[in-house]
C-alpha positions in Angstrom: -90.8 55.5 -7.1 -94.4 55.2 -8.3 -97.3 54.3 -6.0 -100.4 53.3 -7.7 -102.6 50.6 -9.0 -100.0 49.5 -11.6 -97.9 48.1 -8.8 -100.5 45.8 -7.3 -99.7 42.3 -8.4 -102.0 39.2 -8.4 -100.2 37.9 -5.4 -101.2 40.9 -3.4 -104.9 40.5 -4.4 -104.7 36.8 -3.4 -103.1 37.6 0.0 -105.7 40.3 0.7 -108.6 37.9 -0.2 -107.2 35.1 1.9 -106.8 37.6 4.9 -110.4 38.8 4.5 -111.6 35.2 4.4 -109.6 34.2 7.5 -111.0 37.2 9.4 -114.5 36.4 8.4 -114.1 32.8 9.5 -112.6 33.9 12.9 -115.5 36.2 13.5 -118.0 33.5 12.6 -116.2 30.9 14.8 -116.1 33.3 17.8 -119.8 34.3 17.6 -121.7 31.4 16.2 -119.7 28.2 17.1 -120.5 26.7 20.5 -117.0 26.3 22.0 -118.2 25.5 25.6 -118.9 22.1 27.0 -122.2 20.4 26.1 -124.1 20.7 29.4 -127.2 18.7 30.2 -130.2 20.5 31.7 -131.7 17.5 33.4 -130.8 15.2 36.2 -132.3 11.9 37.2 -132.8 11.4 40.9 -133.8 8.3 42.9 -135.8 8.3 46.1 -133.7 5.9 48.2 -136.7 5.3 50.5 -139.1 4.2 47.8 -137.1 3.5 44.6 -139.1 6.1 42.6 -137.1 7.8 39.8 -137.6 11.6 39.1 -136.2 13.8 36.4 -135.5 17.4 37.4 -134.9 20.2 34.9 -131.8 22.2 35.9 -131.8 25.0 33.3 -133.8 27.4 35.5 -133.2 26.1 39.0 -130.3 24.1 40.4 -130.7 20.9 42.5 -129.5 20.4 46.0 -128.2 17.0 47.0 -130.0 15.3 48.8 -133.1 16.8 47.2 -136.6 16.9 48.5 -139.2 14.4 47.1 -141.9 16.4 45.3 -144.6 14.0 46.3 -144.1 13.7 50.1 -141.7 16.6 50.8 -139.1 14.4 52.5 -135.4 14.8 51.7 -134.5 11.5 50.1 -133.4 12.1 46.4 -130.0 11.4 45.1 -128.5 11.5 41.6 -128.5 8.1 39.9 -127.4 6.6 36.7 -127.8 3.2 35.0 -124.6 1.2 34.8 -123.7 -0.8 31.7 -124.6 -4.0 33.6 -128.2 -2.7 34.2 -127.8 -1.8 37.8 -128.9 1.7 39.1 -126.3 3.4 41.1 -126.1 6.6 43.2 -123.2 8.7 42.0 -120.3 7.8 44.3 -119.5 11.3 45.4 -122.9 11.6 47.1 -122.6 8.3 49.2 -121.3 10.3 52.2 -124.6 12.2 52.3 -126.8 9.1 52.8 -127.2 9.9 56.5 -129.0 13.1 55.8 -132.3 11.6 54.5 -135.7 11.6 56.1 -136.8 8.0 56.6 -135.1 4.6 56.1 -133.3 3.9 52.8 -135.4 0.8 51.9 -134.5 1.0 48.2 -130.7 1.2 48.9 -129.3 -2.3 48.2 -125.6 -1.6 48.9 -124.3 1.3 50.9 -120.7 1.0 49.6 -121.5 0.8 45.9 -124.7 2.9 46.0 -126.8 0.3 44.2 -130.5 1.0 44.4 -133.6 -0.8 43.5 -135.9 1.3 41.2 -139.6 0.8 40.8 -139.6 1.8 37.1 -137.0 2.4 34.5 -138.7 5.6 33.4 -138.3 8.7 35.6 -141.2 10.9 36.4 -140.6 14.5 35.1 -141.0 17.1 37.8 -142.0 20.7 37.0 -140.7 23.8 38.8 -144.2 24.3 40.4 -144.0 20.8 41.9 -140.6 21.4 43.2 -141.7 24.7 44.9 -144.8 23.0 46.4 -142.7 20.2 47.9 -140.7 22.8 49.9 -143.8 23.7 51.8 -144.8 20.1 52.8 
């Protein structure tokens, strides 16, 4: 039985080439393709005592709920989102924490649904320095 290059057939070359391409694709997919969930690095919070909206970056520091207001230092911020009907709502899983705030929830319109009245549709962006400074107030 002869072993050598005269026994390699075009089918073998094709199979070898396809295998190399499949391995190259698997390596590319594993290293360069983002297979994880698409996470946001920002959260919009509403001050339920005033109705002010704030946008906190969460890529370097997490947010505690309820969060401290960076302007007055009071604990009164909750995650909010705008519903399709145009109403601003506190996320339902945080409604049980409404009793933990400093002050009266004047911007809270409905305790059961979490509907809030906001002053402006555009949130104010809050820096890490502002967040740190609010802890000392």
